[in-house]
Structures are given as C-alpha cells and as structure tokens.
C-alpha positions in Angstrom: -14.8 -5.6 -4.9 -11.9 -5.5 -7.2 -9.0 -8.3 -7.1 -8.1 -9.8 -3.4 -4.9 -11.9 -3.2 -3.4 -14.3 -0.5 -0.4 -13.7 0.8 0.4 -17.0 -0.4 0.9 -15.6 -3.9 2.3 -12.5 -2.8 3.2 -8.6 -4.6 6.7 -8.9 -6.5 8.1 -5.6 -7.2 7.1 -5.2 -10.9 3.5 -5.2 -9.9 4.2 -3.1 -6.9 5.7 -0.4 -9.3 2.3 -0.6 -11.8 0.6 0.3 -8.3 2.4 3.0 -7.7 2.3 4.5 -10.9 -1.4 4.2 -11.1 -1.9 6.1 -7.8 -1.4 9.5 -7.2 -0.9 9.8 -3.0 0.1 6.6 -1.0 -0.9 5.8 3.1 1.9 4.1 4.3 1.2 2.6 7.7 4.1 2.1 10.3 2.9 0.7 13.8 0.4 3.4 15.0 1.8 5.5 12.3 0.1 6.5 8.8 2.0 8.8 6.7 0.7 10.2 3.4 3.1 11.1 0.8 2.5 11.8 -2.9 3.2 8.4 -5.3 5.8 9.6 -6.9 8.2 9.9 -3.9 7.5 6.4 -2.8 9.8 3.6 -4.0 8.5 -0.1 -3.6 11.4 -0.4 -0.8 9.1 2.2 1.2 6.4 -0.2 1.4 8.5 -3.1 3.1 7.6 -4.3 6.2 9.6 -5.8 8.9 10.0 -9.5 7.4 11.2 -8.4 4.0 7.7 -8.5 2.4 5.4 -6.1 1.4 3.1 -4.4 4.3 -0.2 -6.2 4.0 -3.1 -5.2 3.2 -2.5 -3.0 0.2 -6.1 -1.7 -0.8 -6.6 0.5 -3.4 -9.3 2.9 -4.1 -9.3 5.4 -7.0 -6.1 7.2 -6.9 -5.0 6.5 -3.4 -3.1 3.5 -2.0 -3.2 2.4 1.5 -0.2 -0.2 2.4 -0.4 -1.8 6.0 -3.4 -1.5 8.5 -5.2 1.5 10.3 -8.5 1.8 11.0 -8.6 5.7 10.8 -6.8 5.2 7.7 -8.8 2.3 5.9 -12.1 4.2 6.9 -11.7 7.4 5.3 -10.1 5.6 2.1 -13.8 3.4 2.0 
C-alpha cells in the first residue's frame, strides 16, 4: 500500500498537478459515469466535486489515476 491521507488533510492544487504530471491516464468519476482521459488534457479543476474540493478517493496505480468512486473502474485499476 502507498500513501493514505484523510480528507481532513485534503490535497492542494500543487499536489494534484504533481500527480497529473506523474501519470499517463486519468479516470474521472462523476455520478455513475467514468470518463477516461489522457493526463495531459486534464486540469486540476476537472477533478473538483460539487463541494469545490477534489473528488475522493484519488487512487494512483502505476501510470493511471482514478478520481472518485466507481466500483468497476476501481476493480480494473487494482
């Protein structure tokens, strides 16, 4: 297991930019829809939820990043 953080210490925009720079693909979950996009086309603002904070969970595995909860996308990532 890698790093785990509580939502009490949310990621900052600089940390999210560093995550995006370290991956090739991002899966963004909104509702029941999971959208796959190349990381170079994703801005930190694309990962914000309706509350204005970054969606949770954010899971990185290798060169892929999953943002938001989607059971099938999470299973395929792990």
